[in-house]
N, C-alpha and C positions, 0 to 999 in steps of 0.2 A: 103804157110803155114802162112807167116806173116798177110796176109789179113785175114785168118780164125781166128787167135789169137786175132786180133783186135776187131772182132765182140762182143765177151764177154765182153771186156774191155769197149767198148762204151755203151753197155747195162747196165753195172754196174754204169757207170758215170750218165746216165740219170735217173736211179732209185734214186741215191743218190741226184740229183738236183731237183727231181720232188717235194719234199715238200716246196722248196724255194718260189716259186710263191704263194702258199697257205698262207705261213707265212707272206709273204709281204702284201698280201690283208687282212690278219687278222689284221695287225698292222694298216691299214687305216680304219678299220671297225668303226662303229658308237660306241661312248662312251656308257657304259653300263647303266648309270643312267642320271637323267635329270640334276643333279648337274654337272656331267661331261660334258654333252652337252653345258651348259651355261659356264662353264670354259673354254672349247675349243674355245668359240666364234662363233659356229656354229648355236645356236639358243637361243633366250630369253625365259626363263621360266616364265610364269605368275603364281604367287603364289596365294594360297587361302587366303581370308580374314582371318586376325589373331583374329578378334573379330566378331563373326557371330550373325546376328540379326534375322533371320528367325523364326517367331513365337513368338517373344519377345515383352513384352510391355515397353514402355518407358515413364517415368514421368520426367517433368523438370519444374524448377522455373526459371524465368529469370528478368532482368531489362534492361531498355534501354533508348534511346534518340531518339527525333524526332525534327531534326534541322530546318526544312524548314517551319515552321509556323511563319508568320511575326510577329504575336502579342502576341504569348506565347511560352515559352520553355516547351516542353511536355516530362514527363519522364513516360513511361509505366512501370508497374510491374504486372506479371501475371504468369499464368501456362500453361503447355502443356501436353497433353496425346496423344501417338502415338502407333499404332500396325503395325508392321513390317511383311507384308505378305510374302515377300521373302527378299533376301539380298538387292535388287535394289529398291522395291516398298514398300511404307508405307502410311497409312492414319493417319489423325491427327485432333484433335480439339484443340484449344487454345483461351485463352481470356486474356484481360488485362484491368486494370483500369489505367487511365492516370493522373498524377499529373501536374498541370500547374502553370508556374511562368511567369509574365509578361516580354516581352523583353523591351530593351531600347526604341525601336520605340513607343511601347505601352505607356509607361510611359511619353515619350516626347509628344505624342498627348494629353494625358490627362493633362499635365502642360500647354499646349498651347490652351487649351480648344476647341480641333479639334476632339473630340471623335466622333462627329456625322458624321464624314466622313467615319467612319467604324461602322455605327449603323444599324442594330444590328451586334454584333461580334459573330462569330462562332468558337468553339473551340472542338477538340475531347475530350470525357469524358471516353468512354470505347470502347473495340473491342471484337468481338466474330467471329471465322472463323472455317470452317472445309476445309481441304485441302489435296491433295495428293503430295507425294514426289516421286522422281526419283533420285537414287543415282548411277550413272554411273561411278564415279571416287573414287579410294580408292588406298591407298599406306602407305608409311612410311617415316620418315625423322629423321635425327640425331639431337638431342637436346643437345646443349653445348658439343658436341663431345663425350658424354658418354652415353647418353640414346637415345633409339630408341622409337618414338612415331608414333602410326598409326592413320589414319585419313580416313574419308569419305567425299566426297564433292557431293552435289546434288541441283536440282532445285525443286521448289514447285509453286503450284498454287491452288487457292481456292477461296470460295465465303462465304459471311457472312453478318453481319451487324456491324455498328458502331454507337455510341450514340454521338450525337452532342448537346453541350450545346450552345444554342443561348441567349446571353445576350444584352438585349436592354437598353441603358442608357437614361434616362430622366432627366428633371430638378429636379423631385421630387423623383424619386426611380429608383431602378435596377430591371428588370424583367427577370427571367430566364426561359427559356423553354428547355426541353431535348426531342430531336426527334431522333428516330432511323432510320437508312438510310441503304438500301441495299448497299452493297460494295463488291468489289472484291480484290485479293491480288495476287502478283507474286514476286518471289525472289529466294535467293539462301541460302543454309544451309551447315555449315561445322560442322563436329563432330571430336573432337581430344580425343582419348581414353587414360585415365590415369589408368584405371583398367577394369577388364572384365565387371563389372557392373557400371562403372562411366565414363562419358565423359563430356569434356567441349564443349559447343555448341554456334556457333556464327550464327546469322541470319540477312541477309540484305533483307529488304521487302519494296515493294513499294504498298500502298494501294490506291484505287481510289473510289470516291463516288461522287454523285450529291450534288451540294451546291447552295442554294437559288434557286433551280429549273432551273438554267440557265448555271452554269459553273460546271466543274469537278474538284474537288481537289485531289491532289495526294501526300499525306504525306508520307515521307520516313522515316523508322524505321530501326535503327540498335540495336540489342540486344545481350546481353551475358548472358549465363545461365548454369546451371548444370543439366545434365540428369542422371537419375538412370534407368538402365535396369534390369527388372525383368527376372527370369528364363523363358526359352522357355516353351509354352504349350505342346510340344512334349516330354519334360523331357530330353531334350539333354544338 
């Protein structure tokens, strides 16, 4: 009789304990949201870009410095226009006029009457390029512990022309000849967004062109500018 009475008791106990494994499994289930996943440390969530560029026009003004010309300090001032095809790819045209100031080496050579050692002298006077950009890196950083700034970093390459001022010094006069030369460029670009439509832009660029028909000159340019992003053509 006792064994028969125990059967209903065991059955009732099994029914009571049945939801426990399911509840335990539910407690181990995946978090319901992406934020919960990241908080739980199970996965890193890649967020969308805070400032979207697809279909937008970019206008920029910039100033810079070319430090590796032996005879002149060069200061480019110019503008850029870019169209962002996607978030990662853009096409751009840009140009600059370069202001020149003699270096200490140039002044010393003039004082020592050794100008003929570098005669004629060639100096960049203007640049004009068309290039493509690729922006594979984006993110954000804390500024002074209170402000979050967003940024994009990319690389660029292009082709264009440079104007070379060839100055020939003689005993009687100074002859100037401006020659355009085919040139190429490659470098990196960083954008730091201060507003939906405004960004600070840093460019580090190496240009290369043929000099004197024998050598290749590679001036390096560092420039800082302000970019303005116009609304997207898609109306977004």
